[in-house]
N, CA and C of each residue as an Amber inpcrd file, in Angstrom:
protein
   606
   6.5790000 -27.1340000  23.0850000   6.9810000 -26.1320000  22.1050000
   6.2560000 -24.8080000  22.3870000   7.0010000 -23.7210000  22.3260000
   6.4150000 -22.4080000  22.5820000   5.4740000 -22.0130000  21.4530000
   4.2730000 -21.5840000  21.8250000   3.2900000 -21.1740000  20.8340000
   3.6610000 -19.8020000  20.2900000   3.7240000 -19.6990000  18.9760000
   4.0960000 -18.4380000  18.3460000   2.8700000 -17.5400000  18.2140000
   3.0710000 -16.2600000  18.4610000   1.9880000 -15.2930000  18.3430000
   1.9050000 -14.8050000  16.9000000   0.7370000 -15.0240000  16.2910000
   0.5480000 -14.6280000  14.9040000   0.3430000 -13.1170000  14.8170000
   1.2590000 -12.4720000  14.1260000   1.1960000 -11.0200000  13.9620000
   0.3100000 -10.6420000  12.7760000   0.4320000 -11.4220000  11.6950000
  -0.3440000 -11.1560000  10.4830000  -1.1500000 -12.4130000  10.1310000
  -2.4680000 -12.4050000  10.3030000  -3.2970000 -13.5610000   9.9380000
  -3.1770000 -13.8900000   8.4530000  -3.5770000 -15.0970000   8.0930000
  -3.4070000 -15.5810000   6.7200000  -4.0840000 -14.6750000   5.6940000
  -5.3040000 -14.2380000   5.9660000  -6.0150000 -13.3980000   4.9990000
  -5.2820000 -12.0780000   4.7600000  -4.6610000 -11.5450000   5.7980000
  -3.8990000 -10.2960000   5.6640000  -2.6500000 -10.5340000   4.8210000
  -1.9870000 -11.6630000   5.0440000  -0.7720000 -11.9750000   4.2820000
  -1.0830000 -12.1870000   2.8050000  -2.1520000 -12.9000000   2.5220000
  -2.5310000 -13.1390000   1.1240000  -2.8470000 -11.8230000   0.4230000
  -3.6680000 -10.9830000   1.0670000  -4.0210000  -9.6920000   0.4630000
  -2.7910000  -8.8100000   0.2940000  -1.8780000  -8.8550000   1.2680000
  -0.6630000  -8.0470000   1.1870000   0.1450000  -8.4180000  -0.0490000
   0.3500000  -9.7350000  -0.2780000   1.1860000 -10.1420000  -1.3990000
   0.4790000  -9.9720000  -2.7340000  -0.8510000 -10.0980000  -2.7440000
  -1.6040000  -9.7770000  -3.9610000  -1.4090000  -8.2940000  -4.2930000
  -1.5440000  -7.4360000  -3.2550000  -1.3190000  -6.0080000  -3.4540000
   0.1100000  -5.7360000  -3.9230000   1.0700000  -6.3760000  -3.2830000
   2.4740000  -6.1160000  -3.5950000   2.7830000  -6.4350000  -5.0570000
   2.4110000  -7.6450000  -5.4890000   2.7020000  -8.0620000  -6.8640000
   1.9380000  -7.1900000  -7.8580000   0.6520000  -6.9770000  -7.5770000
  -0.1870000  -6.2240000  -8.5170000   0.2170000  -4.7570000  -8.6110000
   0.5610000  -4.1420000  -7.4810000   0.9310000  -2.7360000  -7.5090000
   2.2420000  -2.5290000  -8.2740000   3.2040000  -3.4460000  -8.1050000
   4.4470000  -3.3550000  -8.8720000   4.1550000  -3.4830000 -10.3650000
   3.2840000  -4.4500000 -10.7240000   2.9200000  -4.6230000 -12.1340000
   2.1280000  -3.4220000 -12.6570000   1.2800000  -2.8640000 -11.8090000
   0.5290000  -1.6670000 -12.2010000   1.4630000  -0.5010000 -12.4920000
   2.5000000  -0.3610000 -11.6690000   3.4770000   0.7140000 -11.8770000
   4.1820000   0.5410000 -13.2190000   4.6890000  -0.6760000 -13.4780000
   5.4330000  -0.9090000 -14.7170000   4.5370000  -0.7810000 -15.9470000
   3.3490000  -1.4190000 -15.9030000   2.4700000  -1.3600000 -17.0700000
   1.8880000   0.0360000 -17.2540000   1.6320000   0.7310000 -16.1410000
   1.1090000   2.0890000 -16.2350000   2.0970000   3.0370000 -16.8890000
   3.3520000   2.9570000 -16.4540000   4.3710000   3.8070000 -17.0630000
   4.6370000   3.4030000 -18.5150000   4.4870000   2.0950000 -18.7930000
   4.6480000   1.6370000 -20.1700000   3.5860000   2.2590000 -21.0770000
   2.3460000   2.3280000 -20.5780000   1.2690000   2.9450000 -21.3630000
   1.4720000   4.4550000 -21.4970000   1.9640000   5.0730000 -20.4200000
   2.1250000   6.5360000 -20.4060000   3.3160000   6.9690000 -21.2450000
   4.4000000   6.1880000 -21.1910000   5.6230000   6.5410000 -21.9190000
   5.9580000   5.4250000 -22.9110000   5.0680000   5.2260000 -23.8530000
   5.1600000   4.0900000 -24.7750000   6.4640000   4.0650000 -25.5540000
   6.9170000   5.2020000 -25.9990000   8.1220000   5.2500000 -26.8380000
   9.3930000   5.1030000 -26.0200000   9.3560000   5.5820000 -24.7860000
  10.5630000   5.5340000 -23.9480000  10.7740000   4.1620000 -23.3310000
   9.6790000   3.5290000 -22.9030000   9.7580000   2.2140000 -22.2720000
   9.1710000   1.1760000 -23.2140000   9.9490000   0.1640000 -23.5220000
   9.4840000  -0.8620000 -24.4670000   9.5770000  -2.2500000 -23.8510000
   9.0770000  -2.3680000 -22.6000000   9.0990000  -3.6570000 -21.9090000
   8.0170000  -4.5810000 -22.4530000   6.8070000  -4.0190000 -22.6670000
   5.6770000  -4.7880000 -23.1790000   5.0240000  -3.9980000 -24.3040000
   4.2050000  -4.6960000 -25.0910000   3.4230000  -3.9740000 -26.0870000
   2.3310000  -3.1870000 -25.3720000   1.7940000  -2.1870000 -26.0510000
   0.7440000  -1.3660000 -25.4450000  -0.4720000  -2.2210000 -25.0950000
  -0.8400000  -3.1440000 -25.9820000  -2.0170000  -3.9820000 -25.7620000
  -1.8400000  -4.8780000 -24.5400000  -0.6630000  -5.4890000 -24.4160000
  -0.3820000  -6.3500000 -23.2630000  -0.3850000  -5.5290000 -21.9810000
   0.1790000  -4.3370000 -22.0380000   0.2260000  -3.4680000 -20.8670000
  -1.1780000  -3.1040000 -20.3960000  -2.0690000  -2.7810000 -21.3440000
  -3.4410000  -2.4070000 -20.9850000  -4.1590000  -3.5750000 -20.3260000
  -4.0610000  -4.7650000 -20.9120000  -4.7410000  -5.9420000 -20.3590000
  -4.2070000  -6.2960000 -18.9730000  -2.8760000  -6.2880000 -18.8200000
  -2.2730000  -6.6080000 -17.5290000  -2.6250000  -5.5600000 -16.4840000
  -2.6290000  -4.2990000 -16.9090000  -2.9470000  -3.1890000 -16.0060000
  -4.3770000  -3.3100000 -15.4890000  -5.3120000  -3.5840000 -16.3850000
  -6.7150000  -3.7240000 -15.9930000  -6.9140000  -4.9150000 -15.0640000
  -6.2870000  -6.0530000 -15.3850000  -6.4140000  -7.2500000 -14.5540000
  -5.8820000  -6.9910000 -13.1440000  -4.6960000  -6.4050000 -13.0630000
  -4.0950000  -6.1280000 -11.7540000  -4.9230000  -5.1060000 -10.9750000
  -5.4760000  -4.1360000 -11.6820000  -6.3130000  -3.1360000 -11.0210000
  -7.5250000  -3.7680000 -10.3570000  -8.1880000  -4.6810000 -11.0500000
  -9.3660000  -5.3340000 -10.4720000  -8.9820000  -6.3010000  -9.3530000
  -7.8040000  -6.9160000  -9.4490000  -7.3350000  -7.7760000  -8.3590000
  -7.0770000  -6.9530000  -7.0920000  -6.4970000  -5.7770000  -7.2590000
  -6.2750000  -4.8870000  -6.1120000  -7.6120000  -4.4590000  -5.5240000
  -8.5770000  -4.1130000  -6.3760000  -9.9000000  -3.7200000  -5.9120000
 -10.5650000  -4.8430000  -5.1210000 -10.5060000  -6.0610000  -5.6380000
 -11.1320000  -7.2230000  -4.9950000 -10.4720000  -7.5180000  -3.6510000
  -9.1400000  -7.5540000  -3.6310000  -8.4290000  -7.8760000  -2.3920000
  -8.5590000  -6.7480000  -1.3740000  -8.7080000  -5.5070000  -1.8590000
  -8.9050000  -4.3630000  -0.9610000 -10.2250000  -4.5170000  -0.1950000
 -11.2700000  -4.9520000  -0.8790000 -12.5560000  -5.1670000  -0.2240000
 -12.4840000  -6.3260000   0.7680000 -11.7520000  -7.3770000   0.4140000
 -11.5920000  -8.5100000   1.3300000 -10.8660000  -8.0670000   2.5990000
  -9.7870000  -7.3250000   2.4200000  -9.0120000  -6.8450000   3.5640000
  -9.8410000  -5.9100000   4.4320000 -10.5520000  -4.9890000   3.7890000
 -11.4030000  -4.0700000   4.5360000 -12.4840000  -4.7910000   5.3100000
 -13.1180000  -5.7940000   4.6630000 -14.1690000  -6.5670000   5.3270000
 -13.6110000  -7.3210000   6.5250000 -12.4000000  -7.8570000   6.3900000
 -11.7820000  -8.5900000   7.4990000 -11.5970000  -7.6850000   8.7110000
 -11.0320000  -6.4980000   8.5000000 -10.7640000  -5.6020000   9.6300000
 -12.0420000  -5.0350000  10.2400000 -13.0620000  -4.8090000   9.4150000
 -14.3250000  -4.2940000   9.9510000 -15.0680000  -5.3900000  10.7240000
 -15.1670000  -6.5870000  10.1410000 -15.9320000  -7.6730000  10.7610000
 -15.2750000  -8.1990000  12.0290000 -13.9460000  -8.1300000  12.1040000
 -13.2470000  -8.5950000  13.3100000 -13.1280000  -7.4980000  14.3640000
 -13.5430000  -6.2670000  14.0090000 -13.4580000  -5.1590000  14.9500000
 -12.0530000  -4.6430000  15.1680000 -11.1120000  -4.9930000  14.2770000
  -9.7100000  -4.6080000  14.4590000  -9.3310000  -3.3220000  13.7280000
 -10.2450000  -2.8040000  12.9140000  -9.9030000  -1.6250000  12.1150000
  -9.4720000  -0.4510000  12.9870000 -10.2600000  -0.1630000  14.0180000
  -9.9800000   0.9890000  14.8690000  -8.6420000   0.8330000  15.5840000
  -8.3540000  -0.3750000  16.0750000  -7.1130000  -0.6080000  16.8200000
  -5.8870000  -0.5670000  15.9190000  -6.0170000  -1.1490000  14.7270000
  -4.8520000  -1.3200000  13.8570000  -4.5850000  -0.1030000  12.9820000
  -5.6300000   0.4630000  12.3800000  -5.4180000   1.4740000  11.3530000
  -5.8050000   2.9010000  11.7320000  -6.7470000   3.0610000  12.6400000
  -7.2780000   4.4030000  12.8940000  -6.3360000   5.2050000  13.7910000
  -5.7090000   6.2600000  13.2810000  -4.7840000   7.0640000  14.1000000
  -5.5330000   7.8030000  15.2140000  -4.8430000   7.9610000  16.3380000
  -5.3860000   8.7300000  17.4640000  -4.5810000  10.0130000  17.6060000
  -5.0850000  10.9070000  18.4340000  -4.4190000  12.2060000  18.5870000
  -2.9910000  12.0570000  19.1010000  -2.7760000  11.0590000  19.9810000
  -1.4180000  10.8740000  20.5230000  -0.4420000  10.3530000  19.4750000
  -0.9700000   9.7460000  18.4030000  -0.0830000   9.2570000  17.3460000
   0.6450000  10.4120000  16.6600000  -0.0420000  11.5340000  16.4950000
   0.5860000  12.6910000  15.8610000   1.7920000  13.1820000  16.6570000
   1.6780000  13.1180000  17.9790000   2.7680000  13.5820000  18.8400000
   3.9870000  12.6660000  18.7750000   3.7620000  11.3910000  18.4280000
   4.8580000  10.4160000  18.4310000   5.5460000  10.2840000  17.0830000
   5.0150000  10.9130000  16.0470000   5.6080000  10.7990000  14.7130000
   7.0900000  11.1860000  14.6940000   7.5090000  12.3130000  15.3200000
   8.9340000  12.6730000  15.3040000   9.8390000  11.6040000  15.9230000
   9.3320000  10.8780000  16.9130000  10.1350000   9.8360000  17.5700000
  10.5180000   8.7530000  16.5700000   9.5310000   8.2880000  15.7930000
   9.7830000   7.1990000  14.8510000  10.5010000   7.6930000  13.5980000
  10.2270000   8.9010000  13.1740000  10.9630000   9.4730000  12.0340000
  12.4400000   9.6080000  12.3940000  12.7130000  10.0440000  13.6190000
  14.0850000  10.1780000  14.0910000  14.7840000   8.8220000  14.1220000
  14.0420000   7.7840000  14.5070000  14.6370000   6.4410000  14.5430000
  14.9890000   5.9540000  13.1430000  14.0220000   6.0370000  12.2180000
  14.2270000   5.4990000  10.8790000  15.3370000   6.2070000  10.1160000
  15.4740000   7.5110000  10.3100000  16.4240000   8.2730000   9.5000000
  17.7400000   8.5950000  10.2110000  17.7960000   8.4060000  11.5410000
  19.0290000   8.7370000  12.2590000  19.4570000   7.6230000  13.2100000
  18.6440000   7.3480000  14.2160000  19.0580000   6.4520000  15.3020000
  19.3300000   5.0240000  14.8430000  18.6050000   4.5780000  13.8010000
  18.8180000   3.2170000  13.2890000  20.2640000   3.0020000  12.8660000
  20.8650000   4.0190000  12.2610000  22.2120000   3.8950000  11.7330000
  23.2740000   3.8920000  12.8300000  22.8430000   4.1700000  14.0630000
  23.7540000   4.0830000  15.2060000  23.5020000   2.8050000  16.0090000
  22.7110000   1.8980000  15.4450000  22.4920000   0.5960000  16.0680000
  21.5220000   0.5870000  17.2280000  20.7330000   1.6360000  17.3910000
  19.7880000   1.6770000  18.5060000  18.5790000   0.7900000  18.2270000
  18.0040000   0.1720000  19.2680000  16.8470000  -0.7150000  19.0780000
  15.6040000   0.0560000  18.6680000  14.7060000  -0.6380000  18.0030000
  13.4590000  -0.0110000  17.5630000  12.6230000   0.3650000  18.7870000
  12.0640000   1.5750000  18.8240000  11.2960000   2.0200000  19.9940000
   9.8770000   1.4480000  20.0660000   9.5130000   0.5800000  19.1210000
   8.1490000   0.0420000  19.0880000   8.1830000  -1.4610000  18.8650000
   7.3600000  -2.1930000  19.6310000   7.2410000  -3.6390000  19.4620000
   5.8390000  -3.9630000  18.9590000   5.7160000  -4.5110000  17.7360000
   4.3830000  -4.7880000  17.1930000   3.6880000  -5.9400000  17.9110000
   2.3600000  -5.8250000  18.0290000   1.5210000  -6.8660000  18.6240000
   0.3720000  -7.1240000  17.6590000  -0.3000000  -8.2790000  17.7660000
  -1.3770000  -8.6040000  16.8120000  -2.4390000  -7.5210000  16.6720000
  -2.8190000  -6.8610000  17.7680000  -3.8480000  -5.8200000  17.7040000
  -3.2660000  -4.4130000  17.7520000  -1.9590000  -4.3160000  17.6780000
  -1.2890000  -3.0140000  17.6930000  -0.0060000  -3.1570000  16.8790000
  -0.1860000  -3.3580000  15.5640000   0.9280000  -3.7500000  14.7100000
   1.7900000  -2.5980000  14.2380000   1.2280000  -1.3930000  14.1930000
   1.9260000  -0.2810000  13.5670000   2.2460000   0.8240000  14.5680000
   3.4580000   1.3660000  14.4520000   3.7750000   2.5230000  15.2660000
   3.0430000   3.7410000  14.6940000   3.1580000   4.8640000  15.3620000
   2.3720000   6.0440000  14.9960000   2.6130000   6.5030000  13.5700000
   3.8760000   6.5110000  13.1410000   4.2020000   6.9440000  11.7850000
   3.6220000   5.9840000  10.7570000   3.7410000   4.6900000  11.0140000
   3.1820000   3.6900000  10.1080000   1.6640000   3.8010000  10.0430000
   1.0320000   3.9590000  11.2040000  -0.4270000   3.9930000  11.2550000
  -0.9880000   5.1580000  10.4310000  -0.3900000   6.3300000  10.5930000
  -0.8530000   7.5010000   9.8470000  -0.5990000   7.3230000   8.3500000
   0.5850000   6.7910000   8.0100000   0.9320000   6.5730000   6.6080000
   0.0080000   5.5590000   5.9580000  -0.1870000   4.4100000   6.6270000
  -1.0290000   3.3560000   6.0580000  -2.4830000   3.7840000   5.9780000
  -2.9510000   4.5490000   6.9460000  -4.3350000   5.0170000   6.9000000
  -4.5470000   5.9140000   5.6790000  -3.6210000   6.8280000   5.4610000
  -3.7400000   7.7360000   4.3170000  -3.6530000   6.9720000   2.9980000
  -2.7250000   6.0150000   2.9290000  -2.5450000   5.2640000   1.6910000
  -3.7180000   4.3350000   1.4070000  -4.1080000   3.5510000   2.4160000
  -5.1090000   2.5090000   2.2110000  -6.5270000   3.0490000   2.1080000
  -6.8260000   4.1310000   2.8200000  -8.2150000   4.5670000   2.9060000
  -8.4780000   5.9550000   2.3350000  -7.4280000   6.5890000   1.8010000
  -7.6070000   7.8620000   1.1030000  -7.0310000   7.7930000  -0.3150000
  -5.7300000   7.5260000  -0.4200000  -5.0810000   7.5590000  -1.7280000
  -5.4170000   6.3480000  -2.5940000  -5.4270000   5.1290000  -1.9990000
  -5.7330000   3.9460000  -2.7950000  -7.1600000   3.9650000  -3.3420000
  -8.1770000   4.2980000  -2.5300000  -9.5270000   4.4160000  -3.1130000
  -9.6020000   5.4550000  -4.2290000  -8.8750000   6.5730000  -4.0660000
  -8.8660000   7.5970000  -5.1120000  -8.1950000   7.0760000  -6.3750000
  -7.1260000   6.3150000  -6.1890000  -6.4470000   5.7220000  -7.3440000
  -7.3440000   4.7000000  -8.0420000  -8.0670000   3.9160000  -7.2560000
  -8.9860000   2.9280000  -7.8230000 -10.1020000   3.6200000  -8.6030000
 -10.6660000   4.6740000  -8.0260000 -11.7540000   5.3970000  -8.6900000
 -11.3040000   6.0350000 -10.0080000 -10.1600000   6.7190000  -9.9680000
  -9.6730000   7.3420000 -11.2060000  -9.3160000   6.2680000 -12.2260000
  -8.8280000   5.1180000 -11.7540000  -8.5400000   4.0090000 -12.6640000
  -9.8020000   3.4760000 -13.3230000 -10.8810000   3.3680000 -12.5450000
 -12.1640000   2.9340000 -13.1080000 -12.6810000   3.9310000 -14.1420000
 -12.5240000   5.2220000 -13.8620000 -12.9630000   6.2490000 -14.8130000
 -12.1950000   6.1370000 -16.1330000 -10.8960000   5.8860000 -16.0330000
 -10.0770000   5.7640000 -17.2330000 -10.3310000   4.4460000 -17.9580000
 -10.7070000   3.4270000 -17.2090000 -11.0000000   2.1160000 -17.7970000
 -12.2360000   2.1670000 -18.6960000 -13.2530000   2.9260000 -18.2600000
 -14.4970000   3.0280000 -19.0300000 -15.0000000   4.4770000 -19.0100000
 -14.3410000   5.3530000 -19.7740000 -14.6890000   6.7870000 -19.7300000
 -16.0910000   7.1060000 -20.2440000 -16.6450000   6.2440000 -21.0930000
 -17.9890000   6.5110000 -21.5960000 -19.0410000   6.3240000 -20.5030000
 -18.9140000   5.2510000 -19.7420000 -19.8600000   4.9890000 -18.6560000
 -19.7960000   6.0800000 -17.5920000 -18.5820000   6.5370000 -17.3090000
 -18.3890000   7.5310000 -16.2450000 -18.2250000   8.9460000 -16.7980000
 -18.7490000   9.1750000 -18.0060000 -18.5450000  10.4530000 -18.6980000
 -18.9990000  11.6550000 -17.8650000 -20.1930000  11.5550000 -17.2510000
 -20.7300000  12.6900000 -16.4960000 -19.8750000  12.9910000 -15.2610000
 -19.4290000  11.9370000 -14.5950000 -18.5830000  12.1250000 -13.4120000
 -17.2450000  12.7300000 -13.8170000 -16.6770000  12.2230000 -14.9040000
 -15.3970000  12.7320000 -15.3960000 -15.5000000  14.2160000 -15.7410000
 -16.5660000  14.5850000 -16.4380000 -16.7650000  15.9960000 -16.7990000
 -16.9620000  16.8660000 -15.5630000 -17.6330000  16.3140000 -14.5520000
 -17.8610000  17.0600000 -13.3200000 -16.5420000  17.4260000 -12.6390000
 -15.5600000  16.5280000 -12.7340000 -14.2690000  16.7680000 -12.0820000
 -13.2450000  17.4280000 -13.0030000 -13.6910000  17.9140000 -14.1530000
 -12.7850000  18.7010000 -14.9850000 -12.3370000  18.0600000 -16.2690000
 -12.8090000  16.8460000 -16.5520000 -12.4540000  16.2070000 -17.8170000
 -11.4340000  15.0890000 -17.6680000 -11.2400000  14.3630000 -18.7500000
 -10.3780000  13.1750000 -18.7380000  -8.9180000  13.5160000 -18.4340000
  -8.4650000  14.7130000 -18.8640000  -7.0730000  15.0800000 -18.6030000
  -6.8120000  15.2850000 -17.1100000  -7.7830000  15.8350000 -16.4150000
  -7.6470000  16.0210000 -14.9750000  -7.6050000  14.6710000 -14.2680000
  -8.4940000  13.7620000 -14.6620000  -8.5370000  12.4240000 -14.0680000
  -7.2230000  11.6930000 -14.3200000  -6.7230000  11.7800000 -15.5660000
  -5.4630000  11.1180000 -15.9170000  -4.2950000  11.7080000 -15.1370000
  -4.3010000  13.0270000 -14.9460000  -3.2180000  13.6740000 -14.2010000
  -3.2130000  13.2430000 -12.7400000  -4.4020000  13.1700000 -12.1280000
  -4.5050000  12.7200000 -10.7340000  -4.0290000  11.2680000 -10.6200000
  -4.4470000  10.4420000 -11.5740000  -4.0570000   9.0250000 -11.5720000
  -2.5360000   8.8800000 -11.6780000  -1.9180000   9.6920000 -12.5340000
  -0.4670000   9.6380000 -12.7160000   0.2680000  10.1300000 -11.4750000
  -0.1920000  11.2290000 -10.8840000   0.4460000  11.7410000  -9.6640000
   0.3650000  10.7310000  -8.5310000  -0.7690000  10.0600000  -8.4260000
  -0.9020000   9.0250000  -7.4050000   0.0020000   7.8380000  -7.7080000
   0.1920000   7.5390000  -8.9780000   1.1110000   6.4580000  -9.3610000
   2.5310000   6.7770000  -8.9100000   2.9540000   8.0390000  -9.0730000
   4.2730000   8.4550000  -8.5840000   4.3420000   8.3020000  -7.0610000
   3.2550000   8.6440000  -6.3860000   3.2110000   8.5240000  -4.9240000
   3.3710000   7.0760000  -4.4870000   2.6580000   6.1740000  -5.1450000
   2.7470000   4.7520000  -4.7820000   4.1020000   4.1630000  -5.1580000
   4.6970000   4.6650000  -6.2200000   6.0430000   4.2040000  -6.5770000
   7.0390000   4.5760000  -5.4800000   6.9460000   5.8130000  -4.9960000
   7.8240000   6.2510000  -3.8970000   7.5480000   5.4430000  -2.6400000
   6.2660000   5.1490000  -2.3810000   5.9230000   4.3640000  -1.1940000
   6.5030000   2.9610000  -1.2690000   6.4160000   2.3220000  -2.4290000
   6.9510000   0.9590000  -2.5750000   8.4420000   0.9270000  -2.2590000
   9.1780000   1.9060000  -2.7720000  10.6220000   1.9770000  -2.5080000
  10.8830000   2.1730000  -1.0170000  10.1540000   3.1160000  -0.3960000
  10.3330000   3.3690000   1.0380000   9.8940000   2.1730000   1.8620000
   8.8280000   1.5160000   1.4410000   8.2920000   0.3670000   2.1740000
   9.2960000  -0.7890000   2.2000000   9.9340000  -1.0430000   1.0650000
  10.9430000  -2.1130000   0.9990000  12.1210000  -1.7750000   1.9110000
  12.5450000  -0.5070000   1.8750000  13.6450000  -0.0850000   2.7600000
  13.2770000  -0.2770000   4.2280000  12.0970000   0.1940000   4.6300000
  11.6850000   0.0970000   6.0310000  11.4830000  -1.3460000   6.4590000
  11.1110000  -2.2190000   5.5050000  10.9180000  -3.6300000   5.8300000
  12.2200000  -4.3210000   6.1970000  13.3460000  -3.7230000   5.8380000
  14.6460000  -4.3110000   6.1720000  15.1430000  -3.8910000   7.5510000
  14.3820000  -3.0350000   8.2600000  14.8680000  -2.4760000   9.5220000
  14.3790000  -3.2340000  10.7520000  14.0730000  -4.5170000  10.5940000
  13.7040000  -5.3250000  11.7490000  14.9340000  -5.7100000  12.5510000
  14.7430000  -6.5830000  13.5510000  15.9180000  -6.9840000  14.3510000
  16.8850000  -7.8220000  13.5300000  16.4050000  -8.4050000  12.4120000
  17.2820000  -8.9620000  11.3850000  16.7960000  -8.4160000  10.0460000
  17.6150000  -8.5680000   9.0220000  17.2900000  -8.0000000   7.7060000
  15.9770000  -8.5540000   7.1660000  15.6970000  -9.8540000   7.4230000
  14.5240000 -10.4990000   6.8290000  13.3880000 -10.7370000   7.8230000
  13.4860000 -10.2480000   9.0340000  12.4730000 -10.5780000  10.0450000
  11.0820000 -10.0690000   9.6730000  10.9900000  -8.8580000   9.1410000
   9.6850000  -8.3280000   8.7410000   9.1260000  -9.0650000   7.5240000
  10.0290000  -9.4650000   6.6150000   9.5820000 -10.2520000   5.4610000
   9.0460000 -11.5980000   5.9260000   9.7400000 -12.2070000   6.8790000
   9.3130000 -13.4980000   7.4120000   7.9440000 -13.3880000   8.0530000
   7.7240000 -12.3080000   8.7820000   6.4200000 -12.1140000   9.4530000
   5.2940000 -12.0260000   8.4350000   5.5590000 -11.4310000   7.2820000
   4.4980000 -11.2940000   6.2800000   4.3550000 -12.5480000   5.4250000
   5.2880000 -13.4950000   5.5640000   5.1800000 -14.7680000   4.8600000
   4.6160000 -15.8510000   5.7730000   5.1690000 -15.9660000   6.9900000
   4.7660000 -17.0040000   7.9230000   3.7560000 -16.5310000   8.9630000
   3.6740000 -15.2170000   9.1410000   2.7080000 -14.6670000  10.1020000
   3.3180000 -14.2500000  11.4120000   4.5570000 -14.6520000  11.6920000
   5.1680000 -14.3300000  12.9820000   6.6400000 -13.9890000  12.8100000
   7.1840000 -13.2810000  13.7970000   8.6100000 -13.0130000  13.8700000
   9.1790000 -13.8010000  15.0360000  10.4660000 -14.1200000  14.9520000
  11.1080000 -14.8100000  16.0780000  11.3080000 -13.8580000  17.2320000
């Protein structure tokens, strides 16, 4: 039997799906808290409890994922963009938005230590190591504003923190929609989903 090459190790898959479920719930419960009268999916109290729980789960799994990539030495290869990645961004943007619809093959083949094309690498680096930590920090400030009162005041007050948190929530909502769309662009509709469930693609 041919040995399958694992593209996504088990710890990465677990953290990915924890993030996926929690971020979707964070979006719904967050908007429920922000627009209480317009959205009546859950009570305000349930939304707050679920939002806080999911936030801490994302924080915990984020540290696990980060520790895995640092300890295995894969962070630089997988996530850290290089100067040549910037030059290749138009190639992959052109594929996703134009060439794909003409049936052309994907110009990039993922490997265990080189899983993301240039556009993905830059996007994931910004999301995972710039925007997500900022979202986590502002979420912590809003979770316990008394403890973080001095920090909150330093950055302009609770309204500024809440506004940044909300803008980032809109950003992650757009990313989730785009991410689901891009996940369907494998050599089959479900091939990328299969890789994140079983660890490999056919």
